[in-house]
N, C-alpha and C positions, 0 to 999 in steps of 0.2 A: 603810311605804309603799313598794311596789317602783315602779322608774323605767321607764317603757316606751321603749325605743329600736328605732328602726326595722332592719329585717333588713339594708337597705343603708347603714347609718351607718358612719362610720369606726371605731368600737369594734368592731361586728360584723365588719368587714373583717379588723380586726388579728387576731381571734380565728381567722378563717379561715386568714389566712396563718401563723399560729403552728402549725397542724395538730396532729396527735397526737404532740406533742413538749413533754415536760413543761417543761423548763426555759423554753421560749417562751412557753408556756401561764402558767407563774408570773409571767413578766414583764408579760405582759398582764394577768393578773388584779391585780398590783399597780398597773398604771396605771390600771385601772377602779375601783379604791378610790380613788385619789388625785383622779381626775377626778369623782367622785361617781356613777360608774355601777356601783358594786359591789354593788348590791343589784337591780339590773334581772333580772327573771327570765328574758326571753329570752336575755339574754346569759350568764347563770349557766347556763341549761340547756344552750347551745351549749358553753361552757366545759366543763361536767360529761361531756356526752357525748365531747368530745374527749380529756378527762382519762382517760376509761374506755378509749377506743380505744387509748390509750397504756399501757393496764394498769397505771396508776398508781391501784391500787385505794385505798389509803390517802389520796391527795391527791383522789381521787374522792369519797370518804366525808365527807372535811373540807368541801368545796364544797356537798356535798348537804346537810350540817347548818347551812350558813351561809343556805339558804333557809328562811324562817319557816314558811310554808305551802305545802309542795310540791303542785302541781296533777296531773291525770292524765298530761298530756304529759310533765312532767319523771319521772315515775315509769316511764311507758311507755318513754321514751328510755333510761334508765338499765338497765331490766327488758332491753329488746331488745338493748342493747349487750352487757350481760354475758352473755347467752344466745349471742349470736352470736360472741363472743370465748372461747367455751367456759370461762368462769367461773361453773360451774352452782350452787355453794354461795352465791355472791354475788347470782346473781339470784333463787335462792329467798328470801334474806335480805330484799332489796327488795320482792319481793312480798308476805312477811309484814308489812312495814313499811307497805307501801299499805293492806293490809287494816287494820291498827291504826289507820289515819290517817283511815279511813272514806272513802277514794278509791275511786271506782267503776272496776273493771277494764273492759277491750275485749276484743274478739277478740285485738288485738295481744298485750295482757298473757298470755292464756292460750295462745296459741300458743308465745310464747316460753319462758314458764316450764315448760310441759309438755316442751319440748325438753330443758331443763335437767334435768328429773327422769329424761329418758329417758338423758341422759349419765352420771347418777348410778346408773342402774338402780334409783332411789328408788321401788318399786311403792307403798308405804303413802302416802308424801306426794302421789304422783301421783294416787291415787284420791281422796285429799282435794281436790286440785286440780280433779279430774274433777266431784265433788259441786258446788264452788263455781261451777264454769261452768255447770251445769245450773241451778241456784238463781238465777244472775245472768242466765239467758236466754239464754246462748249455747250450749246443749246441742245444738242442731240446727244452727249454723253449720258450714258446710262445711270452712272452713280449720281451726277448732277440733277438729271430729271427726277430719280426716285427721291432725292432729297427735297426737290420743288413739291412733288405729290405730297409728303409728309407736312410740308411748310404750309401749303394752302389748305391742307385737311385740319390742321391745329388751330389755323385762324379762321375756321369756319366755311371758307368759300370753295365749297365742294364742286361748284360747275367749274372753276379753274383747275382744281385738283383733277378732275376727270378729263379736262381737256389735255393738259400735260401727259397724263396717262396714255391716252388714245393716240398721242402723236409720238409715243416712245417706238423706235424700231425695235427694239429688243426690249421685253418687260422681264424684269428680275422678280424673283420670288418677294423682294424686299418692297418693290414698287406694288406688287398685287397686295400684300400685307398692309401697307400704308394706305391703301385705297378701301380695303375691307373695314380697317380700324378706323379710317376717317368718317365713313359713313356711320358706323357704328357708335362713334363718340359724339357725332352732331345729330344724334337721335333719328338716324335713317336706317333704323334696323332692317327694313326690307329690302332697300338698296344694298346693305352692305351682304345681305345673303344671295342677291342676284349677282354681285360681282364673285362671290365665291363660287357659284355654278359656272360662271363664265370661267373663272380661273381652272376648274376642273376640266371644262372642255377643250381649255388651251393647253392641256397635257403639263400643267404645272403641279408638283406634289406639294400639297399644304405642309407646313411645319407647325411646331407648337404655338407660335406667335399667330398663326392664322386662326388656329383653333380657339386660342384665348378671346379674338376679337370676335370670332363667329358664335362662340357659346354665349357672350354677352348679347349679341344680336338676336339669338335664340330666347334668350331669357326675356329680353324686351317685347318680343312679339308673342312669346308663348309658344314657340314653335318646337314642341317637345321631341315630335319625331326626329327632326334633323339633329338635336342637340344628342338624343340618344344614340343616332348613328355615328356622330363624333366620337362619343364615350366608347362604341364598339370598335370603331377603327384604331383608336389609340390603343386599347387592349391588343386587338389581332396585330396590329402592327409594332407591338412592342415599344411604343414610345413612353418616354419616361414622364411618368405622372409627377410633374415638378410641382412647386408650391402655387405658381400662377394658374396652372392648367386645373390642379385640383380645386383651387377656390372657384375658377370660372365653374367648373362642373356643379359644387355646391350652391353656387348662386342659380343656376340654370334649374337644378332639380326643386329648388327651394321655390323659386318664381314661377316654376310650373305646377306647384302643387303636391310634389312628391318628397316631403320632408324626411321620408324614411330613406330614400335613394341618396339624398344629400349627406345623411349620416353614413351611409356605407362607404361612400367615397372619402369623407373625413376620417373615417376609422381605418381606412386601409393606406393613407397617405404616410410615406416613409418621414418625410419631412414637414413641418407646419410652421407658420409664422403668424403673427398676431391676426393678419388681414384672413388666415383660414379660419382661425379660431373666432373672429368676430362674424364671419361669415356664417358660421354654424350656430352661433348664438342668435344671430338676426333670424336665420331660418326658424328656429324653434319659436322665437317671439311673434314673427309674422303669421304664424300658423296656430298660434293661441296655445303654445306650449310653455307658458311662461315659468312653471316650476322647473322645467327640463334646462330653460335657458339660464336660470339662476344657478343651477346645479352645475352646468357645465362651466359657467363662470368661476364659480369656487372651485372646481377642479383644475380650471387653468391657474389659479392661484395657488393651491395647495399643492400641485404635482409639478412646481417649478416650471410651468409652462411660459411663455412670451409674456412680457409685460404688458397689462391691457393700456390701451391709449384712449383717446377722448371718443373715437369712432366706438370702440367696444363698449364704452359706457352710456353713449346712445343707444345701442343695440339692447343692453342690459335694462336700462331705464324704460325702453319703449316697451320691452316684454313684460315687465312688472305693471307697466301702465294699463297693458290691454287685457291683463290677467286678474287685476284687482289686486296685486301682491303689494300693498301698500307698505307695509312693515319691512319687508326685503328691498323696496326702492328707497325707504329712506335709510336703509344700512350701507346699501351700493352708494348713493349719493354722499353719503359721510366718508366711507371709505376712499371716494375718488377724491375728495378735497382733502382729507387728513393724512390718509396713507400713501396716497401717490403724488400728494401735491400738485394736483392737476387744476386747471381754472376752468370751471364750467362755462360753456357757451350758450347761445341762444337755444340750441337743438336740446341741451341737457335741461336747461329751465322749461322749455315747452313740455318735454316728458313728465317733469315733477307736476308741472300745472294740470296736465292730462290725467296723471295719476291719482292726484288728488281730487279733481272734478268728477271723473268717471266713477270713482268710488262713493261720490257724494259729499265729500268733504269741501263744498263750495267755500265756506270761511276760511279754510285752511288755504286752498288754491288761491283766493284773493288776497289774502295776508302774504303769501310768498311773492304774489306779483307786487304788492305794496313794498314789501322788503327790498326788491329789486328796483322799484322805482325811484327808492331813496337815494340809492347809488347809480341812477340814471342808466339803468339796464334793462328798463321795462317799456322802452319804445318800439320793440320788435311787435310788429303786427301779429305773428305767429302765437305769441303768448296769450293775447287776447282773443284770438280764434279758438284757442284750446279751450279757454274760458268760456267764451259763448257757446261753444258744442256742449259744454258739461250744464251750462244753464237751460239749453233746450233740452238735453236729456233728462234732467231732472225737475224741469218745467218752473223752472224760476224766472217767469217772464218779464217782471220788472227790472231786474239785474240784468237780463239777456238784452233788452232794449237799450239800457244805457251803454253796455258793452259793445253793441251792435254800432250805435250812434259814434261811439270812439273809434272804432275801426273805421268807418266812413271817412270821419276826419282825417286819421291817418293815411288811408287809401282811397280817395275818393273814385278812382277810376276801376277798382276791382268790384266787378259785377256780382262776386260771390258774397261780399257783404251786404249790399242791397237785397240779395235773394233771401239771405239768413234773417235778416230783419224783417222781411215780408212775411218769412214763415212763421216767427215767432208772434208778430201779430195776429196771423191766421190762426195760430194755436190757441191764442187767447181770446178769439173771437172779435178782434177789432178789424172789420172787413173794410171800412172806410180808410183805415191806415194802410192796409194791402194795396187797395186802388191807388192810393196817394204815391206809395213807393214803386209800384209797376208804372204808374205814369211817368215818374220822374226818371226811371230807368229807360223808358222809350224817349222822352225828351232828350237826354243826354247820349242816347245811341249806345246804351251799354246793354250788352246781351250775355245772358247766361251761356257758359260753356256747353256746347253741344255734347251730350253722352252718346258713347258708343260702345260695343261689345264685340270681342273676338273669341272665336272658336276654331279649333283645328280639327279637322275631320278627314280621315284618310290622306294625311300628309298635305292638305290644302287647308288653307285658312280662308275663313269666312267672316265678312264684318258686318254687324246689324246695328240700326239706328231705331229711335223709337218710331213705331209705326211703319217700320221698313218695308216696302213692297218692291224692292229692286230684284230681290233673289227669284230665280226663276220658277222655285217651287213655293211661293208665296201662299198661295190658297192651301196646299197641303199642310205649310207649317201653321198656319192661323187655325185651321180646323183641327189640328193635333192638339194646339194651345188650349183652344176653347173646351176639348174633351177633358185635357188634364185639369182646367181650372175647375169644371163642372165637377169632376170627381173630387177634388180637394174640397169643394163646398159641401159634399155630402158627409165629409168627415170632420167638418168644424172650421174650414177656412172662411174669412170674411175679408173682403178689401179693406184696406187702410188707406183711406183717402184725405186723412187730415191735412196733408202738407200741400195737397193739389190746390191751385188757385180757387178761392171761394165762389168766385161769381160763375163759376162751370156749374152746369146742372148735375146732379148726381149721377145720372145715367153716363154723363159724358166723362166724370172723374173717374168711373170704374173702367171705361173704355182707355182713357189716358193711361191709367197704370196698368191695365193688361197688356197693353203692347209695348212696355219698356223694352231696351234693347237687350238686357240680360235675359227676360223671358223669352223672347224670339230665340236667342242664342241658345238656351237651355233646351227650348221644344225642339229646335232644329237637331241638337246633339243627341237627343233621346230618340229622336225618329230614325236617325241614321246610324247608330249603334246598337249593340246587343250586349249585355252583360258587362260592360266596362264603365269606369268612373269616368265622367266628361268634366272639363275644366274651361270655364269661361273667364277671359279677362275683360274687365272694365276699366275705362279711364278715369270714371268718376266714383264716388262714394255710392256703395249699392243702398238702395232707398229701403225704408221700412217695410213696404208691401212686399216687395220682391223677397227681401230676407224671410218674411212670413210664407209667402207661398212657395219659397224653394223647400222649407221644412214639410209642407205637406205633400209637393211633388216628389220628395225623395222616398216617401211613404208609398203613394200609389204607383209609382214607377219602380218601386225596390231598387235604386240605383244611389249610387254616391256622386252628388253633386258639388264641386269645387268651384268656387267663385273668388277669383284674386280682384278685390277693388282697388281705389287709390290708396288705401291705407293698410289692408291686411288680407288674409285668406280667410274664407269660410268654408267649412267642411260640413256639408249637410247630408245627414244619414240618419234614416229611420225615425224622422221627425225631429231631429235636434241638430243644432249647430255647433261648431267647435268652439265658438266665440262665447257659448252659453247666454247669448243675447246680451253680451257685455261689449258693446260697439258703438 
C-alpha cells in the first residue's frame, strides 16, 4: 500500500530542494525510507523524474523498480524526461515496459516516444509506434500527427511525412514547419519552397523556424528573390534576428553570390555564436577572399569571440587552400592542434593536401598523405582525390595515373575516378588508354554524373543541361550564344578542348564545349536581363573552357557574371575571375 503525501509537504519540498543532483536525491531518498514515506507514489515519481534529469539512469531504473504498480503518470513522466534529455534508447525501453504493463498511453506518450525514434532514425520501430497510436485513438491528434511528420522527415521518408500531413484535420504551424524542414534537409529544396507557398495560401503566418528552413532551401536552389523577400519580411515585421535566422541569411547571401550582403547581416547581428562566425568565414573563403577569411578568424580569436570548432577550422583552411595562402594555412593548422587541442579529421587533412597541391608543393602534399598513412589515416578517398586534382593542375601525369589507379581500387564504382584517369591519359596523349577506360566504364555501366546549371530570372528558376533544347526560346538562346562566342574570339578567346574525348573530331569538340549547361544559362541570363549581375549555379565543377569563355564574355557584355560550382564561387568581371585562375 502506497502512502499519499501532499505536494506541499516537508518531504516533497526536500526533494524539490535537492533538485537534479544525485547525491542530494539519494540522501532525501534514505530519509524518506527512514520516516516511512519510501513507498509514496507521488514522492517517488518526483524523485524518479529528478534522478532522470540528473542523467542518473541506473539510479532512475532502481527507483522505478521500487514502485509496485507504476501508473500512467509515472510512465509518462519518465518517458517524457528521457526523450527531452536525448536518451532515446531508454525512452523506447520505458515505452515498451508501459505496453507490457497494460498501462494506457496518452498523446504525451506518443509525442515523446516518436521524438526518440526520430533521434535514433529508427523507421521500423517508429512505424510500429504509429500503428499503436492509431489503434489507441490518437491517430488524428494534432500534436501526435505533427510529431509523426517530424519523425518521417528525419528518417528521410518524405512520402510518408506528406501523407500524414495531408490527413491532418487541423494543421499547426509546427506541422507546416516540420514538412518544410523535412524537404529541405532531405535535399528537396524546391518541394520545401512549394510547401511554404501552400502554407501562405492556408493563411498560416510563418515564424522564425519556418524562415530558417526556407532560407536554407533558397540557398540550395539559388532562389535569391524569395530569400531577399524573407529578409525584407523579417525587417518589416520586426522579427528578432536571432542567431539561427542571422546565420541562415548569411548562408543564403553567400551561396547566392552576394558576400557583401552576407557581411551586412553578420555585422548587424546583436548576438553571434560559433556557427555565425564560421558561416561568415566560409562565405569569404568560397568567394575567393582568403585574406578576409583569415583576418576574420584572427578577429574571432583576438576579440574574445566564440571558441572556434572543427567546422570553423575547415572553413579557414579551405579559404587558405583556394587563395594560395600556404603559410597562413600552416599556422592555422598548427594552432588547431596545439592551441585548441582539436584532433584534425578527414576534412582538415583534405584541405591541407588541397592547399599544398594547388600551390604546386606536390612533394609536400604527398609527404603529408604518407605521414597520415603511417598512422592509418590516409585511406579516405577524398585525400587522394585532392592530390589527383593537384597532379592534373600541375601536369604531373605519371603521379596522377598512379593516384587515379589507387582511387579506383578504393572506390571501383565511382565513375568520377575513371573519368579523371581518362582525362589524365588524354592530356598526356595516350589515346589508346582513354579508349580502354571509356570502354571499361561502358561495360560496367558506370556513367558520369550529368551536369546541369540553374539560373533565376524574374523570380522564376530555369534549368539547363548540355546541348539543352527543351527551353521554348532555344533558338534565340543559341543564336545569342553564337554571337557572344564570335565576339569573344575577336578579342582573343580560343576554345580549350583538351579534356574532351580525343576520338571526337575537332569541330565536334568545339560544338560540345560551346553548349555546356553553364554557357546556355549565362547566355539566357544576359539575354533576359539588363545592367545587373547574373548568377548561375552548377552542380559540377566548372570546366576550363567555360571559365576562359566567361572572362571574355564579361568584357563583351560589360556584365558581372557569377558562377557557383561544386567547389566555390567565380566572379567574372572585366576579363578576370575572382579566383585569379587558382581553381
